[in-house]
C-alpha positions in Angstrom: 158.8 106.7 78.7 158.6 104.0 76.1 162.1 102.8 77.1 161.0 102.6 80.8 157.9 100.5 79.9 159.9 98.2 77.7 162.5 97.8 80.5 159.8 96.9 83.0 158.2 94.5 80.6 161.5 92.7 79.9 162.2 92.5 83.6 158.8 91.1 84.3 159.2 88.5 81.5 162.6 87.6 82.9 161.0 87.1 86.4 158.2 85.0 85.1 160.4 82.5 83.3 159.9 83.7 79.7 160.2 80.8 77.3 160.9 78.2 80.0 164.6 78.9 79.8 165.3 78.3 83.4 164.8 81.8 84.7 161.9 80.6 86.8 164.5 78.8 88.9 166.2 82.1 89.7 166.3 82.9 93.4 165.7 86.6 94.1 165.9 88.4 97.4 165.8 92.0 98.4 167.0 94.3 101.2 166.3 97.8 102.4 169.7 99.4 102.6 168.2 102.6 104.1 166.6 100.6 106.9 169.9 98.8 107.6 171.9 102.1 107.7 169.3 103.7 110.0 169.5 100.8 112.5 173.3 100.1 112.4 175.0 101.9 115.3 178.2 102.8 113.4 176.1 104.4 110.6 174.0 106.2 113.3 177.3 107.6 114.8 178.6 108.7 111.4 175.2 110.4 110.7 175.4 112.1 114.1 178.9 113.4 113.2 177.7 114.7 109.9 174.7 116.4 111.5 177.0 118.1 114.0 179.2 119.3 111.2 176.2 120.6 109.2 174.8 122.3 112.4 178.2 124.1 112.9 178.4 125.2 109.3 174.7 126.4 109.4 175.4 128.5 112.4 178.4 130.1 110.6 176.3 130.7 107.6 173.6 132.3 109.7 176.1 134.6 111.2 177.3 135.7 107.8 173.8 136.2 106.6 172.9 138.2 109.7 176.0 140.4 109.2 174.9 141.0 105.6 171.3 141.8 106.7 172.6 144.2 109.4 174.9 146.0 106.9 172.2 146.2 104.3 169.7 147.7 106.8 172.4 150.2 107.9 173.1 151.1 104.3 169.4 151.4 103.5 168.9 153.9 106.3 171.9 156.0 105.4 171.9 155.8 101.6 170.2 159.1 101.1 172.8 161.0 103.2 175.9 159.1 101.9 178.1 160.6 99.4 178.5 158.8 96.0 181.8 157.4 97.2 180.3 156.3 100.5 177.4 154.7 98.8 179.7 152.9 96.3 181.9 151.7 99.2 178.9 150.4 101.1 177.5 148.6 98.0 180.9 147.1 97.3 181.1 145.8 100.9 177.7 144.3 100.5 178.6 142.6 97.2 181.8 141.2 98.7 180.0 139.9 101.8 177.3 138.3 99.5 180.1 136.6 97.5 181.7 135.4 100.7 178.3 133.8 101.6 178.0 132.2 98.2 181.5 130.8 98.4 181.0 129.5 101.9 177.8 127.7 100.8 179.5 126.2 97.8 182.7 125.2 99.8 180.7 123.5 102.5 177.5 122.3 100.9 178.2 122.3 97.1 178.5 119.3 94.8 182.2 118.9 95.6 182.0 120.5 99.0 183.3 119.4 102.4 180.0 117.8 103.4 180.0 115.6 100.3 183.6 114.6 101.0 183.1 114.0 104.7 179.9 112.0 104.0 181.9 109.8 101.6 184.7 109.5 104.1 182.4 108.4 107.0 179.7 106.4 105.2 181.6 104.6 102.4 183.4 102.1 104.7 180.0 101.3 106.4 178.3 100.9 103.0 181.1 98.7 101.8 180.6 96.6 104.9 176.9 96.3 104.3 177.4 95.4 100.7 179.9 92.8 101.6 177.4 91.2 104.1 174.7 91.2 101.4 177.2 89.5 99.1 178.1 86.9 101.8 174.5 86.0 102.5 173.6 85.9 98.7 176.5 83.5 98.1 175.9 81.4 101.2 172.1 81.0 100.4 172.5 80.7 96.7 170.6 83.8 95.6 170.9 84.8 91.9 169.8 88.4 92.5 169.5 90.8 95.5 167.6 94.0 94.9 167.7 97.1 97.1 164.1 98.3 97.6 165.3 101.6 99.1 167.0 102.7 95.8 165.8 103.2 92.3 164.3 99.7 92.0 160.6 99.7 92.7 159.3 96.4 94.0 155.6 96.3 93.5 155.2 93.0 95.4 157.5 90.8 97.3 156.9 88.0 99.7 158.4 88.8 103.1 160.3 85.5 103.1 162.6 87.0 100.4 163.4 90.1 102.5 167.0 89.8 103.7 167.1 93.2 105.4 166.9 91.9 109.0 169.3 89.0 108.3 171.9 91.4 106.9 171.4 93.8 109.9 171.6 91.0 112.5 174.8 89.7 111.0 176.4 93.1 110.9 175.4 93.7 114.5 177.0 90.4 115.6 180.4 91.3 114.0 
């Protein structure tokens, strides 16, 4: 916590021109990358594709879970009349199906799953294009810093005239 407060204090001193070292002359702008991506047609299309993929996988997962639930209910009704071998076989089948469900979730939605890879494949080129446009505007208009207000940076106050979000989006839409 102390580190965070120190970091904020240093940043605020930096912005205020601490020691009259010329920092007061810094030109700082900000953008909202989330807003840009939500309003950029190619990002919307990529998100639509991702949503369709997730929907397909969710349906497959629901079918597997329903199959497990049906088998469990059947086992639960018959467990008193099953032989030890029959009970063991049914429990083994339930454990295997449960493992299949866990593997499917991990394969599709896990940290290194197909969704993560597909999202990177579809969104990274678009994000690179947005960042390149931010870079182009920053250089053309002589900004020293551009912050992304949608990320981890918290902007407590900013004049609208320094918001480059719409400018970046407009230029991306023209290309």
